[in-house]
N, C-alpha and C positions, 0 to 999 in steps of 0.2 A: 801463719798464714796471713798474706797480705790481700787485701783488697783494692783492685786499681782500675780505672776506667781504660777500656781497652782502644776506644777512639772517641773522638766527641761527636761524631756523627751517627755511631752505633749505640744503642743503649744497654749495652752490656758492662758487666764488671767483672773482673776476674779476681778470685781469693789467690794470694799466692802465698806459698810457705817457702820463707827462705830457709833451706836445708832442715828437713824433717822427713820421717818414713814410716809408714805402716802398709803392709801388703793391701793393696785397694782390689785384687780379684784373685781369684784362686788360680789363674793361669802364672800370674807373675809370682805367687807363693810358691807354686811347684818347681818354675824356673829356679828361685833364689834356693829351694831346698836342693834341688840337684847340684847347684853351683855350691853351695856350702857344704856338701858331701866332698865335692873334689875340693874344695880349699881346705878341708880338715887337715889333708897331707899336707899341704902348704904352709901351713898355720905352724908345723914344727921348723919349716924353713925361715919362717919370719922372725925377725929381731923382736925383743920384748918391746921396743918402741913403736915397731910397725904393728904388732899387735894391740898395743893400746890403740893405735890410730884406726885400726880396723873394727874394734870394739866402739869407739865413739861413732864412727861412720855406720855401724849398725844401728847403735840407738839413735842418731840422728833420722836413718833412713825409715825407722818406725815411728819416730815423732811425727815428719813431714806427712807420711802416709796418714797415720791416725788424724791428723789436722785437717787434711785435703778430705778425708771420709768424712768427717764431722760435718763441713761445709757442704757437700756434695749430699749427704743423707738429708740434712736440714732443708736443703734448697727443693728438693723433690722437682715437681715438673717445671720451675723456672730455670733448673740448670740447664743450660746449652749444649753440653757434653760432658764426658768426663774428666777427671783430673789428670792433668798434664805433669809431668815432673822433669827436673833438671837434674843431672846426675854428674857425679864424679867417680873417677876409677882409683879404687884402694890399692896400698901395697900387694893386696892379694890377688890382683887383677881382676876383682869383681865391681860392678857399678852399684853406688849407693845413691838414693836420691837425696837431695841436699836442699832441694825447693821445690815448690809446686805452685799450681793455681787451678780453681776452677770458675769457668765462666757463667754467670747467671744474667737473665733478662730482667733489667730494672725499669723497662719501659712503663710509663702508666697505662691503664685499660681505658682508651678512649670511650667517653660518655659513661663510663659505668664508676663513679666515685666508691662505692661499696666494693667493688671488686679490687678497685686500686688499692683501698684500705687493708682488704685481705692480703694482697701482693706484698705490699710495703711491709706488713707482719711478718710475711714469711721472709722476704729479703733479710730483715733485721734480725731473725731467729737464724737463718743463715750465717750470716756474718758473725755472730757472737757463738755458734755451735761451737767452736773449739774449746778445749780447757784452758788454754792461754790465748785468745783472742789478741793479734797484732795491733799495732796502732792503724792500720791501714783498714782491718776488719772495723774496730771501732768507728771509724771513719764512714765508712759504708753504713754500720749501721745507724750513726747520726742522720745520714742521708736518707734513710728511709725513714727515720721518725719525722724528718721534715716532709717527706712524700705522704706519710700517714697523716699528718696534722692537716695537709692542705686538702687532701680527700676528704678528712672530717670535717672540714669547714665547709666543702661545697656540699657534703650530705646534709648539714645543718641548715644552709641557705636554701636547698630544697624543701625542706620539712618547714621553713617559716613562711607565715601567711603574707602575700604581698604587701608591702607599707605603700599607703596612700599620700604620703608626705603633705599631708594638710589639704587634699585636693576634696576630700568629702569630711564633711563634719556633722556627727548624729548629734542633733539637737531635740531632745525629748525631754518633757519636764512632767 
């Protein structure tokens, strides 16, 4: 699953899975079960090479869906929608997910560095949630780390007493 900025003006990232699958919701699973029942009779009509291709597509479909579901589950409330998938049609006539994405809100929480820090940690967890995070996922995690560092520095500066920079000198003997 990759994470890409969806636009420069919109603070969203999209976690993308290039070719992977795992049922994200029960309605999709039921559809696949119905389709797989119908395709069982077709499996006998497929060549061994086509059957192998279908098996690979099914595995990729599960992998993609699991990858995107991991992002979605870890993102929680910062996810701006569900997982989106790109599909290919296999030799059996069924559609298989070969890629996917989950969009999340990566904007800072205005005026609240503590909330921004928590959000950055959630973004990082969401980016690294899949078993095999992509380079794009790792890039988003690094950006979330920078966001967290900035928020932490802001928090620390709010907790520091003001510096007098030599304006006041306390001379007591």
